[in-house]
Structure formats: C-alpha cells, structure tokens
C-alpha positions as CSV (number, residue, x, y, z in Angstrom):
1,M,-38.8,4.1,-54.1
2,N,-36.8,3.0,-56.7
3,F,-37.3,0.4,-60.0
4,K,-35.2,-2.1,-58.7
5,K,-37.1,-2.0,-55.1
6,S,-40.7,-2.3,-56.7
7,Y,-40.0,-4.9,-58.8
8,F,-38.5,-6.9,-55.6
9,I,-41.7,-6.1,-53.8
10,L,-43.9,-7.0,-56.5
11,A,-42.2,-10.7,-56.9
12,F,-42.3,-11.1,-52.8
13,L,-46.5,-10.3,-52.8
14,L,-46.5,-13.0,-55.8
15,A,-44.9,-15.3,-53.7
16,Q,-47.2,-14.6,-50.7
17,F,-50.1,-14.9,-53.4
18,S,-49.0,-18.6,-54.2
19,F,-48.9,-19.4,-50.7
20,A,-52.3,-18.4,-49.8
21,Q,-54.9,-18.2,-52.8
22,E,-55.7,-21.9,-52.4
23,G,-57.9,-22.8,-50.3
24,I,-57.5,-21.6,-46.6
25,A,-54.2,-19.8,-46.4
26,V,-51.9,-21.4,-43.8
27,Y,-50.6,-19.2,-41.1
28,S,-50.1,-19.4,-37.4
29,D,-53.8,-20.1,-36.0
30,Y,-53.5,-23.7,-35.8
31,L,-51.5,-23.6,-32.7
32,S,-54.4,-21.7,-31.0
33,D,-55.7,-25.1,-30.4
34,N,-56.8,-25.3,-34.1
35,Y,-55.1,-27.6,-35.6
36,Y,-58.5,-29.1,-37.1
37,L,-58.3,-26.1,-39.6
38,I,-55.2,-27.1,-41.4
39,H,-55.7,-30.9,-40.8
40,P,-59.0,-33.1,-41.2
41,S,-57.9,-35.5,-39.5
42,M,-58.3,-34.0,-36.0
43,A,-62.0,-33.6,-36.5
44,G,-63.4,-35.0,-33.0
45,A,-60.2,-36.2,-32.1
46,A,-60.0,-34.2,-28.5
47,N,-62.3,-35.0,-25.5
48,C,-64.6,-32.1,-25.9
49,G,-65.9,-30.3,-29.4
50,K,-64.5,-26.9,-30.4
51,V,-65.4,-24.0,-31.8
52,R,-63.4,-21.8,-33.1
53,L,-63.3,-18.4,-34.5
54,T,-60.6,-16.6,-36.1
55,G,-60.1,-13.1,-37.9
56,R,-56.6,-11.8,-39.3
57,Q,-56.0,-8.2,-40.7
58,Q,-53.1,-7.5,-42.1
59,W,-51.1,-4.0,-42.5
60,F,-53.5,-1.7,-40.8
61,G,-54.0,1.6,-42.8
62,Q,-53.5,0.3,-46.2
63,D,-56.3,-0.3,-49.2
64,E,-57.0,-3.9,-50.0
65,A,-54.8,-5.1,-47.4
66,P,-54.8,-8.6,-47.2
67,S,-57.6,-10.2,-44.4
68,L,-59.0,-13.9,-43.7
69,Q,-61.8,-14.9,-41.4
70,T,-62.8,-18.5,-40.4
71,V,-65.3,-20.3,-38.6
72,S,-64.8,-23.9,-37.7
73,F,-66.5,-26.5,-35.4
74,N,-65.5,-30.3,-34.7
75,T,-66.9,-32.8,-32.8
76,A,-67.2,-36.7,-31.9
77,I,-70.2,-38.3,-32.9
78,D,-70.1,-41.3,-30.8
79,E,-69.7,-42.1,-27.1
80,D,-66.3,-43.6,-27.9
81,G,-65.1,-41.4,-30.1
82,V,-64.4,-43.4,-32.9
83,S,-65.9,-41.1,-36.0
84,G,-66.1,-37.6,-36.0
85,V,-66.8,-34.5,-37.8
86,G,-66.5,-31.1,-38.7
87,V,-67.5,-27.8,-40.7
88,I,-65.5,-25.1,-41.8
89,L,-66.5,-21.5,-43.3
90,F,-64.2,-19.0,-44.4
91,N,-64.0,-15.6,-46.2
92,D,-60.2,-14.5,-47.4
93,K,-59.5,-11.3,-49.2
94,N,-56.5,-10.2,-50.9
95,G,-56.7,-7.3,-52.9
96,Y,-58.7,-7.5,-56.0
97,H,-58.9,-11.4,-55.1
98,S,-61.4,-12.9,-52.4
99,Q,-62.5,-16.6,-51.8
100,K,-65.5,-18.0,-49.9
101,G,-65.5,-21.5,-49.2
102,A,-66.9,-24.6,-47.1
103,K,-65.4,-27.9,-46.1
104,L,-67.2,-30.7,-44.6
105,T,-65.2,-33.4,-42.8
106,Y,-65.5,-37.0,-41.5
107,A,-63.0,-38.7,-39.5
108,H,-62.3,-42.2,-38.1
109,H,-60.1,-42.6,-35.2
110,L,-58.3,-45.9,-34.3
111,R,-57.9,-46.6,-30.7
112,F,-55.2,-48.7,-29.4
113,S,-54.8,-47.8,-25.6
114,R,-55.9,-49.7,-22.7
115,G,-58.7,-47.4,-21.8
116,T,-57.5,-44.2,-20.4
117,V,-54.0,-45.0,-18.8
118,D,-52.3,-44.4,-22.5
119,L,-53.1,-42.4,-25.4
120,N,-52.2,-44.3,-28.6
121,Q,-54.4,-43.0,-31.8
122,L,-54.4,-43.1,-35.4
123,S,-57.0,-41.1,-36.9
124,F,-58.0,-40.7,-40.8
125,G,-59.9,-37.7,-41.9
126,L,-61.3,-36.7,-45.0
127,S,-63.0,-32.9,-46.1
128,T,-64.7,-31.9,-49.3
129,A,-64.4,-28.3,-49.9
130,F,-66.6,-26.0,-52.0
131,V,-64.8,-22.8,-52.9
132,Q,-65.6,-19.6,-54.6
133,S,-63.2,-17.3,-56.3
134,T,-63.7,-13.7,-57.0
135,L,-61.9,-10.7,-59.2
136,D,-63.2,-7.5,-58.8
137,G,-62.4,-5.4,-61.4
138,S,-65.1,-3.3,-60.8
139,T,-62.9,-0.2,-59.9
140,F,-59.6,-1.5,-61.5
141,T,-58.3,1.0,-63.7
142,G,-55.0,-0.5,-64.8
143,N,-53.2,-3.1,-66.8
144,D,-53.1,-6.7,-66.0
145,P,-53.8,-9.8,-68.3
146,V,-55.7,-11.2,-65.5
147,I,-58.5,-8.7,-64.7
148,V,-60.7,-7.3,-67.3
149,N,-61.7,-4.1,-66.4
150,G,-65.5,-3.2,-64.8
151,V,-66.0,-6.7,-64.7
152,I,-66.7,-8.9,-61.6
153,Q,-65.3,-12.4,-62.5
154,K,-66.0,-15.2,-60.2
155,D,-65.8,-19.0,-60.6
156,A,-66.4,-21.8,-57.9
157,Y,-64.7,-25.2,-57.9
158,F,-64.7,-28.7,-55.3
159,N,-61.8,-30.1,-54.2
160,I,-60.8,-32.6,-51.2
161,D,-58.6,-33.0,-48.4
162,L,-57.0,-36.0,-47.1
163,G,-55.1,-35.9,-43.5
164,V,-53.5,-38.9,-41.3
165,S,-52.7,-38.2,-37.7
166,Y,-50.6,-40.0,-34.7
167,H,-50.9,-39.5,-31.1
168,Y,-49.1,-41.7,-29.0
169,M,-49.0,-40.2,-24.9
170,D,-47.4,-36.8,-25.3
171,F,-46.4,-37.3,-29.0
172,F,-47.9,-36.3,-32.2
173,T,-47.8,-36.1,-35.8
174,H,-49.7,-34.8,-38.8
175,V,-50.1,-35.2,-42.3
176,T,-52.5,-33.5,-44.9
177,M,-52.4,-33.2,-48.7
178,K,-54.7,-30.1,-49.5
179,N,-56.5,-29.9,-52.4
180,F,-56.0,-33.5,-53.6
181,L,-57.9,-33.2,-57.2
182,A,-57.1,-31.4,-60.0
183,S,-59.0,-28.4,-60.4
184,Q,-58.8,-24.7,-62.8
185,R,-61.0,-21.6,-62.4
186,R,-61.2,-21.1,-66.2
187,E,-64.1,-18.3,-65.6
188,L,-60.9,-16.3,-64.2
189,Y,-57.6,-17.7,-65.2
190,S,-57.1,-18.7,-68.6
191,E,-54.7,-21.5,-69.7
192,G,-51.4,-20.8,-68.4
193,F,-52.3,-18.2,-65.4
194,E,-53.1,-21.0,-63.0
195,S,-52.3,-24.6,-63.3
196,D,-55.1,-27.2,-62.3
197,N,-52.3,-28.5,-59.3
198,L,-53.1,-26.5,-56.5
199,S,-52.2,-29.4,-54.2
200,K,-49.9,-28.6,-51.2
201,L,-48.9,-30.8,-49.0
202,L,-48.9,-30.2,-44.7
203,W,-46.9,-32.3,-42.1
204,S,-46.6,-31.1,-38.0
205,V,-44.4,-33.4,-35.2
206,G,-44.0,-32.3,-32.1
207,A,-44.1,-33.5,-28.3
208,V,-44.9,-31.8,-24.6
209,F,-42.6,-32.0,-21.9
210,G,-43.0,-30.9,-18.1
211,N,-45.0,-30.6,-15.4
212,E,-48.6,-30.5,-15.4
213,D,-48.3,-28.6,-12.2
214,K,-46.1,-25.9,-13.0
215,L,-45.4,-25.7,-16.8
216,L,-45.6,-27.4,-20.1
217,F,-43.4,-27.4,-23.2
218,E,-44.6,-27.6,-26.6
219,P,-41.7,-27.7,-28.9
220,S,-42.8,-28.5,-32.9
221,L,-42.7,-28.2,-36.5
222,M,-44.9,-27.6,-39.4
223,Y,-43.8,-28.3,-42.9
224,Q,-45.4,-26.7,-46.1
225,R,-44.7,-27.8,-49.7
226,I,-46.9,-26.5,-53.0
227,S,-46.6,-29.2,-55.6
228,E,-46.8,-27.3,-58.5
229,T,-44.3,-24.6,-57.8
230,K,-41.8,-26.7,-55.2
231,E,-41.8,-23.6,-53.2
232,S,-41.8,-24.9,-49.3
233,S,-41.3,-23.7,-45.6
234,I,-41.3,-24.5,-42.3
235,D,-42.6,-23.4,-38.8
236,L,-40.5,-23.5,-35.9
237,N,-42.6,-23.3,-32.2
238,L,-42.3,-23.3,-29.0
239,K,-45.6,-23.2,-26.9
240,V,-45.5,-23.0,-23.1
241,Y,-48.7,-24.1,-20.7
242,K,-49.5,-22.6,-17.1
243,A,-52.4,-24.0,-15.0
244,V,-54.1,-21.7,-12.9
245,D,-57.3,-22.0,-11.2
246,F,-59.6,-21.0,-13.8
247,G,-58.1,-22.7,-16.3
248,K,-54.8,-22.4,-18.2
249,L,-52.4,-19.3,-19.5
250,W,-50.0,-20.1,-22.5
251,A,-47.9,-18.5,-24.8
252,A,-46.2,-19.4,-28.0
253,V,-43.7,-18.2,-30.7
254,S,-43.8,-19.1,-33.9
255,Y,-40.5,-18.5,-36.7
256,R,-41.6,-19.2,-40.7
257,R,-38.9,-19.3,-43.2
258,S,-39.2,-20.6,-46.9
259,F,-36.8,-22.5,-48.5
260,D,-37.3,-20.0,-51.6
261,S,-35.5,-17.0,-52.0
262,A,-36.6,-13.7,-54.0
263,Q,-33.9,-12.3,-56.2
264,Y,-33.2,-9.0,-56.7
265,E,-30.3,-6.2,-58.0
266,G,-27.7,-6.5,-55.0
267,G,-29.2,-9.7,-53.2
268,K,-31.8,-12.2,-52.3
269,Q,-34.2,-12.7,-49.7
270,N,-36.3,-15.2,-47.8
271,L,-39.6,-15.0,-46.8
272,Q,-39.5,-14.9,-43.2
273,W,-41.8,-13.5,-39.9
274,V,-42.1,-14.4,-36.0
275,S,-45.6,-14.5,-34.6
276,P,-45.4,-14.2,-30.9
277,I,-49.0,-15.5,-29.6
278,L,-50.9,-15.5,-26.1
279,G,-53.6,-17.1,-25.0
280,V,-55.9,-17.9,-22.1
281,N,-58.3,-21.0,-21.5
282,Y,-61.2,-19.9,-18.7
283,N,-63.0,-22.5,-18.4
284,N,-64.7,-23.5,-21.5
285,F,-63.8,-20.6,-23.2
286,M,-60.7,-19.7,-25.2
287,F,-58.9,-16.5,-26.0
288,S,-55.7,-16.2,-28.2
289,Y,-54.2,-13.0,-30.1
290,T,-51.3,-13.6,-32.6
291,Y,-49.1,-10.5,-34.2
292,S,-46.8,-11.9,-37.1
293,H,-43.9,-9.3,-37.8
294,V,-42.3,-10.4,-41.0
295,M,-38.5,-9.8,-41.4
296,G,-36.2,-8.6,-43.8
297,D,-34.6,-5.7,-45.0
298,I,-37.4,-5.2,-47.8
299,K,-40.9,-5.2,-47.1
300,F,-44.0,-3.6,-48.4
301,D,-44.8,-2.3,-44.8
302,N,-43.9,-1.8,-41.6
303,G,-47.1,-2.6,-40.1
304,G,-47.5,-6.6,-38.7
305,F,-50.2,-8.9,-39.2
306,H,-53.2,-9.4,-36.3
307,Q,-55.3,-11.9,-35.5
308,I,-57.7,-12.7,-32.6
309,T,-59.2,-16.5,-31.9
310,L,-62.1,-16.4,-29.5
311,G,-63.1,-20.2,-28.6
312,I,-65.4,-22.4,-26.8
313,N,-65.3,-26.2,-26.0
314,V,-68.6,-28.1,-25.9
315,F,-70.1,-31.7,-25.4
316,C,-67.2,-32.3,-23.2
317,K,-66.7,-35.9,-21.9
318,D,-65.4,-37.3,-17.8
319,K,-62.7,-39.1,-19.3
320,Q,-59.5,-37.8,-20.2
321,W,-56.4,-38.9,-21.4
322,D,-53.3,-39.8,-19.0
323,C,-51.0,-37.7,-20.7
324,N,-49.4,-34.1,-21.3
325,C,-51.5,-34.2,-24.2
326,P,-53.3,-30.6,-24.7
327,A,-54.5,-30.8,-28.5
328,V,-56.8,-33.8,-27.6
329,N,-57.4,-33.5,-23.7
C-alpha cells in the first residue's frame, strides 16, 4: 500500500472515530424498532415496554476491530402512559479505546388526542449518562502522544441528553441533543487532544403510508451534526412492513452519507455506507439482522459491519392508537 493511500485511510478512520467515541455510537440500529436508543423522549412512548439487545461487529478477521453491545429497556410507568422511564447499558470498543456506560431516562408525554381515535402526542425526555473511557496501552508499542505505552488509562464523565418527540397520526419527528454538558476526560486526553464540547444534534423525521392489511411504507431521514467539528451526515431510510398471521415481517434499507470529505492526493472521498436490514416480529418477540457496507474507492477492509438485534415487548396494553404508527403501536 502506497503512502497516500495509507494517509487517507488514517484520516478516514479518524473521521469514523470522531463520529463514534462520545457515548453510544449512532449507527442504523434505531431502525430495528429501537428509537429510544438515540432519542430519550421515546421512553415509554409505545403501547408496550420494550427490551432490546444489540450486538455489532465490524471487519471480521481484523484485530481490534470496532464492536458495540447495548441492552436497553423502556416502559410507561402509569396507566395512562403519561410518564415513561428507561435504562441503557452499553459497551463500545474501538482499537485501544473502549467505553462502558449507563443511561437512565425519564420522559413525559403530553396527549392532545381524543381517546384512541387519533394520535397527537408531544414528548420530552432527559437521560443522565455515566461513561467510563479506557485507553489500553498495555500492549501498545507504537509512538502516539495520547496512548502511554504499557499503561491502562481510565477516566469517567457525566453528561445528559435532552430530547423532544412529536407524533401526529402517521407522522413523527424527534430532535435530541446528546452530551449537552461540557465534559473533558483529562486523565486520558491532555488539553488540545479533546474538546470539552462532545455534543451532537440528532434530528429524525418520517411518516407511514399504505394499507395495514397489505403493505406499509415508512420513508424517513435522520440528520446528525457534531457541534465541535461541524461534521454532519444524513441517513435516508425506507422501511416496509407486511402483516402476517404470527406478527409482522419487515425490511429496510438505509443510506448514510457524510457532508464532509477527506482529501488525499488525487481526489477526495465522503464517508458513506448502505445498510440493508431484515426483521421479523413473532408475537411479542423481535429479531433483526443488519449488514452495513462501506462504499468508496478506498476503504480499510472489504468486509462489512454485522449487527443482530433481539427484542421482546412487555407490559402491553389492550388499547392501541387508530393509526399506522409502528413505533408506538
């Protein structure tokens, strides 16, 4: 591999790192009936409590390849579903850097609906997060100003996420500010290597069209922007549902593209990937598989990113909204 390609790959990986290492990385797992994972205002918003387990592995066969595991649970805590709570546990590893953390969430839902005739709900959510970050230099033999050779460095920080959601019949939108407070991991990064500003803005919007007895189509988009670096990207999504006797079959495709490009001698390239997703709901159980393929002429590995999501719905209510709204019904 020549020098210019090596330099570009390094820049490419650093761009991925900046998108991922500030709490739970934002991938496409929210499309697996898991919007609460990125939007705290969705805690307790659905007709059922939801338990979700995810496991993601990148670049099989590569040492120290990025991986992520999450466990989440959210539910309403009163009969009318006005208040919701949730908890998320996660473990994220990317080379010599890893994170473990927990989030606790409270959400409040304002109803403007006439019973179950229509869905008209405004939701507010707040998550408190505790994250421990580790730089494992115990086996590192290179020359890096951040990693101390032969030493395992650890630091922890506290932060909050703030979110707002609005559902009206078959339409939905969510806005979340992740890492709202300034935080600095000074035991890991000296001044100049990391900003106090770890915040990220997420905005999701979408709607559902079709016939519940035949096919439902759910186009949506998700925009994210990192405050400090001004990096931004967009997900363009399409999800299709098919009702069957035992539950529901569904499939989705998501295309992510960064608005920022990494330049190298001879050209430039934007971070972009496409993620097909297959899922099934069997009674109160859910299973999905996601494959993400990085696009572009230059990339670290031809292998993709594999993710499995397992879920179960609990504490379900008999009442359902009279709308095509899979995220809350």
